[in-house]
N, C-alpha and C positions, 0 to 999 in steps of 0.2 A: 486452643488459645493462640491467637496470632501474635506477632511480634509487638504490635502497637499496644495491645491490651496488657501484656505482661510488663512492658516497659513503663506503663502509666500507673502500675500498682504502687502503693505507698511504700511498701517495704518488701524487698526480696529476701527470701529465706536462704541464706548462704551458709553452708557448712564449712568448718575449718577444723581439720584433724591434725593433731601433733602429739608426739609422745617422746619424751626425753630419753627413753630406753634405746632409741635408735642412735643416740650419741655414743653408745658403748662400742660401736664398730669404728675402729680407727687403725691406721697403719702402725704396727708396733716398731717399725724400723725408721721409716721416713716420717718424722713427726709433723712436718708441714706439707703433707701430701695434699694436693688440690681438692680431692674428695674427702673433706674433713668434717668432723662433727659440728664445727662452727658454722657451716653453711646453713643448716636448719635453725640453729640457735639465733643467728643474726636475723633471719627472716622473722622468726617468732618474736624476737625482741622489738623489731621495727614495727610489727603489726600491733603489739601491745602499747608501745609508747605513742603511736599515732592515733590510737582509739579505734582502729579498724577491727581488731579482734573482738572488741566489745559489741560491735554491731553484727557479729556473726554467731552462729550456733557452734560453740566450741566443743570438740569431742576428744577423748583420749583414744589411743590405739588399742587394738587387740590382735593377737596372732592369727594368721591365716591357718586353715586346716589343710592337712596333706591332701585330702580328697579334692580340694579346690585347686591347690597348686598343681596337682597331677593332671588337670585339664589341659595344661600346655607343656609341662615338664615331665620327663620320664622318671621312673622310680629311682634309678641310679643317681641321677642329679639331686633329687630331693634328699635321699639318704646322705649324700655327700655334704650338702649344705647343713643338714641337721647335725651331722657329726663334728663339724669344724670346731665348735667351742669346747668340746671335750678333749681335743688334741693338744699337743705341746708346740712350742715355738719352732722346733725343727721341722715338724710336719707343715706348719704354716709357710715356712720358707720354701719348702719343696713344692708346695702347691702354688705359691706365688710365682715361682719360676716356671711351672708347668703351664699355667694359664696366661692368657693375654690381658695384661693391664688390670689385674685385680690384686687385692691383699686380703689377709684373714687374721683374726685374733679371737680372743675368748668371747667377745660380744657379737661376732658376726652372725651366728645362727639366729639369735633372738632378734637382732635388728632386721635381718632379711625377712623373717616371718611377720614381724610387726609392720614393716613397710608394705608388704603385699596385703596384709590384713586391713590396713588403713584404707587402701584404695578400694578394696572390695566393700568395706563398710560404707563409705560415702557414695559409691556408685549405686549400691542397693537402695540407700535412702533417697537419692535423687530419682531413681527409676520408680520407686514407690510413690513419689510425690510428697514425701515428708520434707524434703528440701528442694528448692528450685535449682540450685547448683552448689558446687563445692570445690574446695581446693585441699589437696592432701600434701602437707609439708613432710615429705618422706625422704629417707635415704636408708640403705644404698639405692641408687636409681635402678632402672630396670630394662630399658629398651634394647640394650645390647645382649642381654642374657638370652641364650638360645635354648631349645628344648633339652639339650643334653650337656650344656656347659655354661659356666659364668664367663663374662669377659667385659672389658671396657668399664670397670668399676661396678658392674651390675651382677647381682647374684640370682634373684628371681625377677621375672618379667612382670612387674606389678600391673601395668595397664592391660597386658594380654590376659593375665589371670582374671582380672575383674571383668573384662569383656566376655570371655568364655563362660564365666560364672553366670552373668546375666542371660546369656543365650541358652545355656544348657541346664542350669540349675534353677533359674527363676523365670521359666517360660510363662508362668502365670502373670508376670508383670507386663506382658505384651510387648516386650522389647525384641523386635525381629530383625532390625537393621541398625548397625552401629557404625558411626564414622569415627575413625581414629585419626587425629591430626598430630603429627610429630614435627614440631618446629625446633627441636634441638638441632644444633649446628652439625651434629654427627648423624649419619644414617641409622635409622632404627632397624638394624639387620635382624635382630631377634624377633621383633614383632612381625616383620615381613614374613619370616619363615613360618610363623605360627598360623598365619591366616592366608597363606599363599594360594590355597585352593578353595577358600570359603567366600562365596558371594554375599553372605550376610554381613561381612565386614568390608568397608571401604577404607583401605589404609593409604593415607597420604603423608608423604615425608618430603620436606624441603630441607636440603642439607648441603654442606660443602662436599664436593666429590673430587674436584681437581683431576678429572680423568682417571679415577681409581687410585690416586696416590694419597688421598686424605683418609684418615682413620674412619672406618675399619680397613681401608686399603684393599678393596676388592671391587668387582664389577656388580655386586648385588645392589648397589645404590644407583645404578644406571637407569635412565628413563626407559630403556628397552626392557626392563624387568617389570612385566605387567600382570603377573599371576599365571596360574596354570589350571587347565580343566575348567570346572564351573567358576573358578575364581579369576579367570582371565579377564583383564580389564578393570579389576577391582584393587589393583596395586598400582599406586601412582607415585613415582619418584620425580622430584624436581631437583636435579643435581647441579649446584653451582660449579662453574668452571674454575673459580678462584675465590680467595677471600675478599673481604671488603664490601660485600653486599649489605645494603642497609634498608631502612624503612621503605624507600621507593621501590626497591627490588622485590621485597616481600609482598608489598601491597599490590604490585603488578601481578604477581603470581596468584594472590588471593582473587583479584578481579577477573583474571583471564583463565585460571585453571580451577582453583579450589571451589570458589563460590558457584560457578556455573554447574560443575559436576555434582556438588552437594545438593543443589536444587533438584537435579534429576534423581539422585539417589534417595533423597527425602528420609534422612535417618530418624530413628526414634529417640536416640540419645547421642551426644557427642562426648568422646573422651579425648583429652589433650595430653600428649606426652610433652610436658612443658619444661623444656630445657631453656635456660637463659644464658647460653654461652655464645650466641650469635651476636657478639658485641665487639666494638672496636677495642683492641687490647691496649692501646697506648694511652688513651686519656682515662687514667685509672679513677680520677675523681668523678667523672661524668658517667661513663658507662662501663668500660673496660673489663674484659675477661681474658685470662692468660692462655686459654686453650683455643678459643674460637676463631678470632681473627676476622669477624664480621662487624657490622655497624648498626645493629638494631637498637633503638632507644626504648626506654620504658613506655614512652608514648606510642611508639610503633607497635609494641606488643599489645597495648590497650586497644588500638584501632583494629588490629588483627582479630582480637578476641571479640570486640564489639560486632564485627561483621558476622561472626559465627552465632551470635545470639538469636538470629532470625530462624535458626533451625531447631527442630525438636522442641518447640515451645520454650526455648532457652534452657533446656536440660543439658547442662555442661558439667563435666567432672574433669578437673585439672589435677595432674599428678606431677610433682617435681621430678625432673630428670637431671640434666647437667646444669652448669653455671657455677663458675669457680672464683669469681670476684665477689666477695661477700656483700659489699656495698651495692653492687650492681644487681645481684639477684634479689636482695631485699627490696630495692626500689621497684624492680620489675614485677615482683609478686604483688606488692601493694597496689601498683597501677592496675593489675589484672583483677584483683579482688574488688577494687573500687568500681570497675566495670560490671562485675557480677552483681554488686549491690545496687547498681543503677542509681546512685545518689550523687554522682559527680559527673557533669557533662564533660565529654572529651573535647578539649580545646586545642587549637593549633593545627597547622597543616605544614606540609613539606613542599617546597618549590623545586626540590631535586627531581632529577629524572633517573630511571633505572639505567644500569650499564647496557651497552650494546649486547654483551654476552647474555644478559638476562633475557632479552627479547629472543635471542637465538635459542636459548634453552626452552623458553615458553613455547615457541613455534614447534620445536622438536617433540615436546611432550604432547601437545595437542594433536600433531600429525600422527604420532604413534598410537594414540588412543581414540582417534577419530571414528574408527569402526565400532567402538563400544559406546560412545557418548555422543548424542545428537548435538550437544552444545559445542563440540569441537569440530563440527563438520565444515564450518565456514572459516576462511582465513582471516587473520586479524588485519584491520585496515593499516595501510602503510603509514598513514598520518599518525597512527598511535605508536607503532613500533619504531618510527624514525626519531622519536624523542628519547635521546640517550645522552649519557655523560661520560667523560673520560675518567681515568683514575691514576693515582700515584701508587707505585709499588713500594712496599716496605719490607725489608728483610729482617727476620728475627727468629732465632731458634727457640725462643720461649713459647712459640706456638707449635702445634703438632706438625705443621709443614713449614719449611723455612720461609716460604713466601706468604705474606699476607698483604692484601690490597685494601685500600680504602679510597673513597671517592674524593676527587678534587672538584666539587660540583659548583662552587661559586668562586670566581677568580679572586675577588677581593679578600677572601678568607684564606688564601694560600699561606700567608705568614702564620696565621693561627694554626692551620693544619700542621705545619712544620714544627711549630712550638710544641704541639701535642705529641709529635713524634719524639722530640728530644727530651723534654722536661722530665718525664717519669723514669728515665733510665737509671737514675741514681737510686730509685726506690725499688726497682725490680729485683726479684730473686734471679740472678743471672745464671743462665745455663752455662756450664763450664765447657761446652763443646762436645759432650758425649751423650747428650740427651738426659743429663741428670743435673740436679742442683748441687750446690756446694756441700750440703749436708749429706746428700746421697753419695757424693764423692767420698766422704769420710766413711760411710757405711760400706762402700764397695772396695775400700782399700785392701782388704784381705785377699779377695780373689784377684785383684789387679796385681798385687805384689807377687802372687804365685804364678800367674800366667805370663807376667813380664819376663820370667826366666826361661820360658819355653819358646823355641823358634819353630816356625813352620814356613813352608813355601806357599805363598798365595798365588795361584795360577789364574791369570786374567786372559779373557778372550774378546772382550768388548773394548769400550773406550779407555779402560784402565791400562790397555797395552801401551798407551802414550804416557810416558812418565809424568809429565806435568799434570795430566788429568788424574792419575793415581795419587799424586801428592796433594791434590785437593782433599782427598779422604784422610790424609795423614796430618798435613800442616794447615789445612784450610779453615781458618776463621774463628778462632776462639774469641778474639777481641772484636772481630767483625760482627759476631752474633750478639755482642752486647749493645752496639749502637751503630746502625748503618741505614742508609736509605738509597734506593735506586729510583730515580725519577725519569721516566721516559720523555725525551725531548719532544717527541711528536705531539705530546699533549700540552706543551707549554710554548708560549711565544718568547721572543728574545728577552723582552723586559722581565718576564716571569723567571726565566732561567737565571738572569743576573740577580734578580731579587733573592732567589733561593740561595745562590752562591754567596752573595753578600751577607745574608742573614746567618748562614752557617759559619762563615769565616769570622763573624763578629764574636763568636763564642770561643774563648781560648781553649776550653776543654774539648772542643769538637772541631779540630782543624782538618784540612785535607779535602777540599772539593776538587774533583777531577772531572774534566769533560771528555766524553768519548764521542764516537761518531753518531751514536743514536741515543745516548743517555748521559745524564749527570750522575756521577757516582761519588758519594760522600762516605768516607769511613774514617774512624779514629784509630791511630796507632796500628796500622794494618800490616806490619812486617810479617812476611811469611805467607801472605795470602796469594794463592795461585789462581789464575784465571785462564780459562780455555775458551777459544772462539766457539760460539754456538751454544754454550751453556747458559741457561736462563736463570739459574740460581746457584749460589755457592754451597759448599759442603760445610758441615759443622766441625769436621776434623776429629782426630783422635786425641785422647788425653796425653798419650806419649807421642810427641811429634818428631821422634827420631826417624831419619830417612832409612830406607831399606838397607840392610847390611850387605846385600849382594843381589844382583839381577842376572837371570839366565833366561834363555829361550829354549823351548822344547815344542815338539808337535806330538799330538795324542790322537788315538783312533776314535774320535767323537765327531758328531755332526754339528757344525755351526749353522744357526738359522736365525731369522729375525721375525719377531712377533710383537703383538700389541700395536696400538695405533697412535698413541699419544703419551708423552711423559711430561711431568712438570719441569724436568731438568732440560730436556731437548726440544720440547714442543711436538708438533705432528711428526709421525713416522715411527717405524718399528725400532726395537732395540735388540741387541744380540743375546742369544741364549745358547747354551751347550746341551746337546741331547744327553740325558743322564746315562743312557746305555752306550757302551762302547760298540764300535763297528769297524772291523779291520779294513773295510773299503773306504773309510773316511780319514781325513787328515785335517786337524785343526791346529793352528799356530797359537801358542799360549806364552805369555810373558810371565816369568816366575819372579816374585819379589820375596826375599827372605825377611820376614818381619816377625814380631812376637805374637803369641797367641792372644795377648791382651789387645794389640792393635788389630788383629784379625776380627776380634769381637766388635770393636768399634766400627770397622768397615762393614761388617755384617749388619750392624744396626742401621748404618746410613743407607745401605742398599735396599733396606726393606721398610723402614719406618723412622720417624723421629719422635714417637710418642711413648717409647718404652723407657721406664726408669731402670738404669743399669745398676741396680743393687746386686744383681747376680749376672754372671756371664750368660750369653745366649748359647755358647758352645764351650763346654768346660773340659776338664781333664778326663772325666769319665767318658765323654763323647769322643775325645781324641783317642783314648785307649781302645775304644770299641769300633771305630770307624773303619779300620783296616779289614775287619771281618764283615762288617755290615755294608760297607761300600758307600753308603750315604746316610746322613743323619739330619733329619729336618729340625730346624730351630723352631720348636713349637710356640714359643712366646711371640714370634713374629710370623706365624704361619700364613697370614694373609698377604705377606710380602711376595713379590715376584721372584726373589732370589734367596729364599729361606732354606733351600735344600743344599746342605753342605756335602760335596762330592769328593771322594777319595780317589786320587789319580796315581798313587804309588809313592815312591820315596826317591829323593835325590841326596846323595851323600848321607844316608841314614835319617834324613829329615823328611817328615810326611809332606806330601803335596796336596793341598786342598783348594777347591774352587767352590763357588756358589752359583746355583742355577735353579731352574724350575723343577717341578716334580714330574714323574711320568704321567700322572693324571692330567697335568697341564698340557703335556704334549698331545694327549688324546683330545683335549678341548681345542687345541690349535688345529689338529687334523680334521675334526668334525665341523669346524667353522663356528663353534660356539663362542670362541674367543678369536678375534681377528689376527691374521698374519699380515704384515705390512713391510714394505721396503723401508730402509732407513732414510732419514732426512739427509740432505747433502752435507750439512755441517757434521752430523754424527758419523756418517760414512767417511768423511775426510779425516776425522779424528782417528778412526781405526786405521785408515790407510797410512797416515803419518806415523802412527805407532809402529806399524810393521816396517816402514821404511827407515825410521830413526833407529829401530832395533836391528837393522841390517839383516832382516830376514828375507825381504823381497824388494824388487825394484818397484817404483811407483806404478808402472804399468801392470806388473804382476800382482801387486797388492790390490789394485783396482779390480782386476779380473777376479781375484779370490773373493772379495766382498760382493761383487755383483753376482757371481755364481751362487754364493751362499744365500743371497737374498731372493734369487729367482727360482731356485729348486723347490719343488714341493716336498713336504715331509713324507 
C-alpha cells in the first residue's frame, strides 16, 4: 500500500496503550523529580478530554516476559530489576547512588515490566496489521538503559526489546528491516549499543551533544560512531553542537539525512523513541521543557512524524521516552496522534532558517556516511546551506548543561524573545547552585552536614591553578543561575542592543545590564560572580561558598598532558589531564586548596556533569577511608564525565590530597587515537600560565615552556 492510498482511507486504526500501574514508580526521596508519574497521567487526561482517545483503539498494558527482555538485556540486569520492589529503602538509596540518574521504589519492578510489555504489545499488533500505527504512553522510559545497567531514568530499553522481539521471535510476520528514530533530545546510548553490529536495524538519533559535554556526556553520540562489522553504516547520529535547535533545524535534518537514507533502507516498520524534551525551556506556557533546552514545537513534531508516514505503509510505533514539562508533552503527543489518525491536516509553516551549525553537522554526517549510502554521495548545494540564522545564548543551570541557546530568527520579535526569557523565572523550581532543587537540598542536608566537617586538599593541575578560575567552582553563580542572559553582540545591531538593554532596565527586579567587548551581559544581584577570560560559560558554584582555608603548591611525579578537542567551557582545543599512574621521571605542578569534602563533591559534580541530583555525595566518607589503599576511586554516578576518577596523592599535614582526572582506560584511548589529543587553546593555556606565575612557581617564560612541552609530548 503506497502513502497516497493509506492517507486517503476513511479511518486509520491507531492503537493507544496506557496502564496506571506504571504510576507506582516514583522517587521516594525527591517528590517532584522530573520523571514523575504525572507525565503519563497528563498525557492520558489530555487525550481523553480532547476526544482523541475515543478515536483510537485503547488497550491496557501487560508485563513483558523475561525471555523477551533477555533478547537485549543480560540475566544479571533482569534479575536486578525484578528484585527491586522486594527490597527496602536503604537498598534503593544505595542503588540510586551506584547508578547514573535513576531511582527505585516498591513500584519500580512492575512499572518497568509493564512499560516494556506495552511497547511489545503494540509493536506486534502493528506488525500483524491489526493496527495501522500506535502510541505507547509508557514510563519509565528506555533508550538510555544498556544491556547490563539502568541509567538516565531508564530501567529496561523498551524500544530495543520490541525491535528484537519482532526480528527474532516473530519472523513469521515478515519484519526483516526496522528503522528506529530517536528524536529525544538526549542520545539513545542504550539502543545504539544493542544494535551496533546489526544491519537489520537502522538506528537514527538526533540529539544535543555539545561536543560530548551533554548527557550522557560521552563520545558515543558523535557522528563518527557509525556501527561495527556488518552493522557499519547503520548507526546514524546527528549531534547538535548546542541547545536552541528548533523546527527548522530538525526538518533540515529530516530532509537531508533521515528521509533520503530511509528511502534507501526501505524499512518494514518504523519505531520511534518519542522523547518530547527538545523544547525551549523558558516559555513554559507554550512549549517549555526543563531539561532539554531546544525549541521544537508540537507542530514541528507533527511535521517530522508526517514525513515518516511514507515508509513501511505507515506502520509506525511510537513509545514515550523523555519530556518533563507536562503541558508540553501532552500537547506534543496529541499533535502526533492526530497525525497518525490522519484526520486533521497539518497547517502552518516556518519561515525560520536552521542555525549555521546545523548545516555544519549535516555536512559532517553525510560525509562520514557517504561510502555507505548513495544518497549522501553528492554535496548539498551552497544555496541551501547558506540559509541560516543567528542565535541568542541563555544561561541557566535548570538545564543539564549551563548553556542553552535559542534562535533570534525574526528581528522584530526580539522583545518577545527576551520577555520569554524573563517572565517564567518566578515560576521555575530554581536550582540552588549544586545541581539540585530546594527540596533535594533538604534531602541532602544530612550528608552535607557530615562532609562539611571534613577537610581535604584539592590538588589542581589545569585551569583551576588560577585562583579566580577555581573560585568560579566555589562562589560562581547561585543567583546568576536563576536569571541571566548573555547575548552575543555580533548577532545584534546597535539599535537591537539598545533595545534589549532598555527593555531589561525597565524591569526593577532585573537590573544590571553590562556591555562587554563582544557581548551584552545581564544579571541580577550577581555579587560573588567570578569571570575568567576565555570561559564560555559560568559555573553553578558550591552550596558552601566559603573560600579555601589555605593554599599551597607542590609538585608530584605524574605526567601532565592535554586531550580532547573541544569543551563547552573553553571551546576548541584540548584540556589538561594528569596521568593516573605515578612516574619518577615526571614532574607536575599542582596547586592545593584546603576545602571541605562537601565542597569537593560540588566541584566533582561541576567537572563532570550538571544533571545529577545531589541527594547523595559522589565521593563519601567510605570512599575517603578506602582511597589511601585503593589509590583511586571512580565516582560511578558520573562515570561518563571526563574527570570522574578521584586520585589519591598522599597527605599534607595529615590531611589527604585528592585530585580528579581520567581513568587509565581513557589514557589507552588517547594513546590509540580512539579519542583525540589536542593542544590547548590560547585562552586556556594562558589561564594555566597565569596560575603558575601568580602562584610564584615559575616565571612566565618558564610556565609557557612547561605548558608547551606538556602539550607537545606524546604519551
